[in-house]
VOKESE-894153 format. One record per residue (C-alpha): residue number from 1; residue in three letters; x, y, z. Coordinates in steps of 0.05 Angstrom, whole numbers, plus 5000, padded with zeros to 4 digits. Example, Ala and Ser with C-alpha at 12.3 -4.5 7.8 and 13.67 -1.06 7.14 Angstrom:
REM VOKESE-894153
> 1 / ALA / 5246 / 4910 / 5156 .
> 2 / SER / 5273 / 4979 / 5143 .
END
This chain:
REM VOKESE-894153
> 1 / MET / 5000 / 5000 / 5000 .
> 2 / GLY / 5056 / 5049 / 5015 .
> 3 / PRO / 5078 / 5089 / 5075 .
> 4 / VAL / 5016 / 5093 / 5118 .
> 5 / LEU / 5040 / 5155 / 5154 .
> 6 / ALA / 5045 / 5192 / 5088 .
> 7 / VAL / 4969 / 5194 / 5083 .
> 8 / GLY / 4969 / 5245 / 5139 .
> 9 / GLY / 5002 / 5298 / 5096 .
> 10 / CYS / 4936 / 5325 / 5072 .
> 11 / ARG / 4947 / 5398 / 5087 .
> 12 / GLU / 4993 / 5441 / 5129 .
> 13 / ALA / 4940 / 5469 / 5175 .
> 14 / ARG / 4968 / 5526 / 5215 .
> 15 / ALA / 4945 / 5550 / 5283 .
> 16 / TRP / 4939 / 5625 / 5293 .
> 17 / SER / 4927 / 5679 / 5344 .
> 18 / LEU / 4879 / 5734 / 5330 .
> 19 / GLN / 4936 / 5784 / 5335 .
> 20 / GLY / 4996 / 5743 / 5312 .
> 21 / GLY / 4978 / 5718 / 5242 .
> 22 / PRO / 5010 / 5657 / 5211 .
> 23 / ARG / 5070 / 5619 / 5240 .
> 24 / PRO / 5132 / 5634 / 5196 .
> 25 / MET / 5046 / 5408 / 5106 .
> 26 / GLY / 5106 / 4891 / 4773 .
> 27 / PRO / 5168 / 4878 / 4812 .
> 28 / GLY / 5227 / 4923 / 4800 .
> 29 / ARG / 5283 / 4904 / 4754 .
> 30 / ALA / 5356 / 4920 / 4767 .
> 31 / GLY / 5391 / 4969 / 4722 .
> 32 / PRO / 5368 / 5028 / 4679 .
> 33 / MET / 5327 / 5020 / 4616 .
> 34 / ARG / 5372 / 5014 / 4555 .
> 35 / SER / 5372 / 5059 / 4495 .
> 36 / SER / 5403 / 5051 / 4427 .
> 37 / VAL / 5431 / 5121 / 4434 .
> 38 / ALA / 5489 / 5131 / 4482 .
> 39 / ALA / 5473 / 5179 / 4538 .
> 40 / PRO / 5518 / 5241 / 4539 .
> 41 / ASP / 5565 / 5252 / 4597 .
> 42 / CYS / 5533 / 5316 / 4622 .
> 43 / CYS / 5585 / 5329 / 4676 .
> 44 / GLY / 5647 / 5318 / 4633 .
> 45 / GLY / 5683 / 5278 / 4687 .
> 46 / LEU / 5702 / 5297 / 4758 .
> 47 / GLY / 5760 / 5340 / 4736 .
> 48 / ASN / 5714 / 5386 / 4697 .
> 49 / LEU / 5654 / 5383 / 4743 .
> 50 / ASP / 5609 / 5444 / 4737 .
> 51 / PHE / 5568 / 5446 / 4800 .
> 52 / ARG / 5516 / 5490 / 4765 .
> 53 / LYS / 5499 / 5428 / 4724 .
> 54 / ALA / 5501 / 5378 / 4782 .
> 55 / ASP / 5426 / 5376 / 4792 .
> 56 / LEU / 5415 / 5367 / 4718 .
> 57 / CYS / 5464 / 5309 / 4718 .
> 58 / VAL / 5426 / 5275 / 4774 .
> 59 / MET / 5360 / 5286 / 4740 .
> 60 / THR / 5387 / 5260 / 4674 .
> 61 / ARG / 5411 / 5197 / 4708 .
> 62 / LEU / 5345 / 5185 / 4744 .
> 63 / LEU / 5306 / 5195 / 4679 .
> 64 / GLY / 5348 / 5139 / 4648 .
> 65 / TYR / 5313 / 5091 / 4696 .
> 66 / VAL / 5242 / 5118 / 4689 .
> 67 / ASP / 5189 / 5112 / 4636 .
> 68 / PRO / 5144 / 5173 / 4649 .
> 69 / SER / 5090 / 5146 / 4603 .
> 70 / GLU / 5082 / 5082 / 4643 .
> 71 / PRO / 5008 / 5080 / 4668 .
> 72 / HIS / 5024 / 5071 / 4742 .
> 73 / PHE / 5073 / 5129 / 4740 .
> 74 / VAL / 5022 / 5173 / 4706 .
> 75 / ALA / 4969 / 5153 / 4757 .
> 76 / ALA / 5016 / 5171 / 4814 .
> 77 / VAL / 5031 / 5240 / 4785 .
> 78 / LEU / 4957 / 5253 / 4775 .
> 79 / THR / 4938 / 5233 / 4846 .
> 80 / ILE / 4995 / 5274 / 4875 .
> 81 / ALA / 4973 / 5336 / 4837 .
> 82 / PHE / 4898 / 5325 / 4846 .
> 83 / ASN / 4894 / 5318 / 4922 .
> 84 / PRO / 4915 / 5389 / 4942 .
> 85 / LEU / 4873 / 5417 / 4885 .
> 86 / PHE / 4812 / 5379 / 4910 .
> 87 / TRP / 4817 / 5401 / 4983 .
> 88 / ASN / 4832 / 5473 / 4966 .
> 89 / VAL / 4775 / 5480 / 4916 .
> 90 / VAL / 4725 / 5447 / 4962 .
> 91 / ALA / 4748 / 5485 / 5024 .
> 92 / ARG / 4745 / 5553 / 4988 .
> 93 / TRP / 4677 / 5536 / 4961 .
> 94 / GLU / 4653 / 5519 / 5031 .
> 95 / HIS / 4683 / 5584 / 5059 .
> 96 / LYS / 4646 / 5624 / 5006 .
> 97 / THR / 4579 / 5588 / 5007 .
> 98 / ARG / 4574 / 5547 / 5072 .
> 99 / LYS / 4539 / 5494 / 5029 .
> 100 / LEU / 4573 / 5435 / 5062 .
> 101 / SER / 4558 / 5460 / 5132 .
> 102 / GLY / 4486 / 5469 / 5112 .
> 103 / ALA / 4481 / 5400 / 5081 .
> 104 / PHE / 4512 / 5364 / 5140 .
> 105 / GLY / 4478 / 5406 / 5193 .
> 106 / SER / 4541 / 5433 / 5226 .
> 107 / PRO / 4610 / 5458 / 5206 .
> 108 / HIS / 4645 / 5405 / 5249 .
> 109 / LEU / 4609 / 5347 / 5216 .
> 110 / ALA / 4622 / 5377 / 5147 .
> 111 / CYS / 4696 / 5387 / 5163 .
> 112 / CYS / 4703 / 5315 / 5189 .
> 113 / THR / 4670 / 5289 / 5126 .
> 114 / LEU / 4718 / 5327 / 5082 .
> 115 / GLY / 4775 / 5303 / 5125 .
> 116 / GLY / 4753 / 5231 / 5115 .
> 117 / ALA / 4751 / 5241 / 5039 .
> 118 / ILE / 4821 / 5272 / 5040 .
> 119 / LEU / 4848 / 5212 / 5079 .
> 120 / LEU / 4818 / 5164 / 5029 .
> 121 / LEU / 4848 / 5203 / 4971 .
> 122 / ASN / 4916 / 5202 / 5005 .
> 123 / VAL / 4912 / 5126 / 5014 .
> 124 / LEU / 4899 / 5122 / 4939 .
> 125 / ARG / 4959 / 5168 / 4927 .
> 126 / SER / 5005 / 5125 / 4969 .
> 127 / HIS / 4980 / 5062 / 4933 .
> 128 / CYS / 4993 / 5093 / 4864 .
> 129 / PHE / 5062 / 5117 / 4887 .
> 130 / THR / 5081 / 5047 / 4909 .
> 131 / GLN / 5054 / 5014 / 4846 .
> 132 / ALA / 5093 / 5064 / 4803 .
> 133 / MET / 5158 / 5045 / 4840 .
> 134 / LEU / 5145 / 4970 / 4831 .
> 135 / SER / 5132 / 4978 / 4757 .
> 136 / GLN / 5198 / 5013 / 4743 .
> 137 / PRO / 5272 / 4990 / 4749 .
> 138 / ARG / 5311 / 4994 / 4813 .
> 139 / MET / 5377 / 5032 / 4820 .
> 140 / GLN / 5434 / 4985 / 4840 .
> 141 / SER / 5472 / 5040 / 4876 .
> 142 / LEU / 5414 / 5049 / 4924 .
> 143 / ASP / 5399 / 4975 / 4932 .
> 144 / ASN / 5441 / 4963 / 4994 .
> 145 / PRO / 5430 / 4958 / 5070 .
> 146 / LEU / 5458 / 5027 / 5085 .
> 147 / ALA / 5410 / 5062 / 5037 .
> 148 / TYR / 5353 / 5021 / 5065 .
> 149 / ARG / 5369 / 5044 / 5135 .
> 150 / VAL / 5373 / 5117 / 5112 .
> 151 / GLY / 5304 / 5109 / 5080 .
> 152 / LEU / 5276 / 5077 / 5142 .
> 153 / ALA / 5303 / 5135 / 5184 .
> 154 / LEU / 5271 / 5186 / 5138 .
> 155 / LEU / 5206 / 5148 / 5143 .
> 156 / GLY / 5210 / 5151 / 5218 .
> 157 / VAL / 5226 / 5225 / 5221 .
> 158 / GLY / 5170 / 5241 / 5172 .
> 159 / GLY / 5122 / 5200 / 5213 .
> 160 / VAL / 5140 / 5238 / 5276 .
> 161 / PHE / 5127 / 5305 / 5242 .
> 162 / VAL / 5061 / 5283 / 5212 .
> 163 / LEU / 5034 / 5251 / 5276 .
> 164 / SER / 5058 / 5306 / 5323 .
> 165 / SER / 5028 / 5359 / 5277 .
> 166 / PHE / 4961 / 5322 / 5278 .
> 167 / LEU / 4963 / 5316 / 5354 .
> 168 / ALA / 4980 / 5390 / 5362 .
> 169 / LEU / 4925 / 5414 / 5315 .
> 170 / GLY / 4870 / 5363 / 5324 .
> 171 / PHE / 4827 / 5335 / 5269 .
> 172 / THR / 4791 / 5399 / 5248 .
> 173 / GLY / 4855 / 5440 / 5255 .
> 174 / THR / 4889 / 5392 / 5207 .
> 175 / PHE / 4833 / 5386 / 5157 .
> 176 / LEU / 4818 / 5458 / 5139 .
> 177 / GLY / 4773 / 5474 / 5198 .
> 178 / ASP / 4788 / 5548 / 5191 .
> 179 / TYR / 4753 / 5547 / 5123 .
> 180 / PHE / 4691 / 5521 / 5158 .
> 181 / GLY / 4693 / 5577 / 5210 .
> 182 / ILE / 4726 / 5532 / 5263 .
> 183 / LEU / 4781 / 5580 / 5284 .
> 184 / LYS / 4835 / 5574 / 5336 .
> 185 / GLU / 4842 / 5628 / 5388 .
> 186 / THR / 4916 / 5620 / 5400 .
> 187 / ARG / 4975 / 5600 / 5358 .
> 188 / VAL / 5004 / 5530 / 5367 .
> 189 / THR / 5078 / 5538 / 5384 .
> 190 / THR / 5092 / 5468 / 5411 .
> 191 / PHE / 5132 / 5415 / 5374 .
> 192 / PRO / 5137 / 5406 / 5315 .
> 193 / PHE / 5117 / 5478 / 5299 .
> 194 / SER / 5173 / 5502 / 5345 .
> 195 / VAL / 5226 / 5472 / 5300 .
> 196 / LEU / 5197 / 5471 / 5229 .
> 197 / ASP / 5148 / 5510 / 5186 .
> 198 / ASN / 5095 / 5468 / 5152 .
> 199 / PRO / 5116 / 5404 / 5189 .
> 200 / MET / 5058 / 5362 / 5163 .
> 201 / TYR / 5074 / 5376 / 5090 .
> 202 / TRP / 5149 / 5365 / 5098 .
> 203 / GLY / 5139 / 5305 / 5143 .
> 204 / SER / 5096 / 5274 / 5088 .
> 205 / THR / 5149 / 5290 / 5037 .
> 206 / ALA / 5202 / 5256 / 5081 .
> 207 / ASN / 5157 / 5195 / 5085 .
> 208 / TYR / 5155 / 5189 / 5009 .
> 209 / LEU / 5229 / 5202 / 5002 .
> 210 / GLY / 5245 / 5148 / 5053 .
> 211 / TRP / 5197 / 5099 / 5020 .
> 212 / ALA / 5230 / 5112 / 4952 .
> 213 / ILE / 5301 / 5101 / 4980 .
> 214 / MET / 5279 / 5037 / 5015 .
> 215 / HIS / 5255 / 5011 / 4947 .
> 216 / ALA / 5319 / 5036 / 4911 .
> 217 / SER / 5270 / 5069 / 4864 .
> 218 / PRO / 5289 / 5126 / 4816 .
> 219 / ALA / 5215 / 5131 / 4798 .
> 220 / GLY / 5200 / 5141 / 4872 .
> 221 / LEU / 5253 / 5196 / 4877 .
> 222 / LEU / 5223 / 5233 / 4818 .
> 223 / LEU / 5153 / 5226 / 4847 .
> 224 / THR / 5178 / 5252 / 4913 .
> 225 / THR / 5202 / 5314 / 4876 .
> 226 / VAL / 5132 / 5322 / 4848 .
> 227 / VAL / 5104 / 5316 / 4919 .
> 228 / ALA / 5151 / 5370 / 4944 .
> 229 / LEU / 5135 / 5417 / 4887 .
> 230 / THR / 5061 / 5406 / 4896 .
> 231 / TYR / 5064 / 5422 / 4970 .
> 232 / THR / 5106 / 5484 / 4956 .
> 233 / VAL / 5052 / 5509 / 4908 .
> 234 / ALA / 4998 / 5491 / 4959 .
> 235 / ILE / 5032 / 5531 / 5014 .
> 236 / LEU / 5038 / 5592 / 4969 .
> 237 / TYR / 4965 / 5585 / 4950 .
> 238 / GLU / 4937 / 5571 / 5020 .
> 239 / GLU / 4976 / 5617 / 5066 .
> 240 / PRO / 4950 / 5684 / 5039 .
> 241 / PHE / 4878 / 5660 / 5040 .
> 242 / THR / 4883 / 5632 / 5110 .
> 243 / ALA / 4917 / 5696 / 5134 .
> 244 / GLU / 4858 / 5735 / 5106 .
> 245 / ILE / 4809 / 5691 / 5144 .
> 246 / TYR / 4844 / 5707 / 5210 .
> 247 / ARG / 4853 / 5780 / 5192 .
> 248 / GLN / 4778 / 5786 / 5183 .
> 249 / LYS / 4766 / 5750 / 5248 .
> 250 / ALA / 4813 / 5797 / 5285 .
> 251 / SER / 4780 / 5857 / 5253 .
> 252 / GLN / 4710 / 5834 / 5275 .
> 253 / ALA / 4735 / 5820 / 5346 .
> 254 / HIS / 4766 / 5890 / 5349 .
> 255 / LYS / 4700 / 5922 / 5326 .
> 256 / ARG / 4660 / 5885 / 5378 .
> 257 / SER / 4709 / 5907 / 5433 .
END
């Protein structure tokens, strides 16, 4: 199925204060796929290494192992991209119309229902991620006990960030409760928010990275990059909107006082 803890990375819900604002979420085959055209040496050897091209070299090597048109890989990319789009569109629609709260009779029940749907979508995402890795070749240089232990450690660290974020925020705090009008009065400053911004998103990313390394999977590494980019876009998209929600709340409280 994939890293179970990764399904918790649904959204980086942030706790706020009314004055403070936001706090600054087929079996693998060994060896790369062969091509009749020799791959270029993009780095030109260690003696002529251009560090500006280092990332391109790594990406070129990874792409030599991956077939981006393979159906499981495509499905994984689609689920990774779809999930944040889904919860942001639905949550903004709810914030504007209150249709879900009306349909379910209360904002708490509506938020919990959306949270359940997000969890199911993230289970599907993790499943597609794992199937994409199993359908693509393994990288021999990662297929060793040391790399496996590194991946396992990343999985553990990511799990700690995801679970501790959930415990600090609660269910509605994690699953977009502020879009349903369920606002926090004070900012959460306990672990993991005391050591990392957006710990749920980056904890989930660490889960996927660790899972990919444990499987010695170049496809998994590329998909983890997609996860990180998707979360980066989600943060840029969500934070200004969430800040505006709490700005309006603070303004209303000030007028009443």
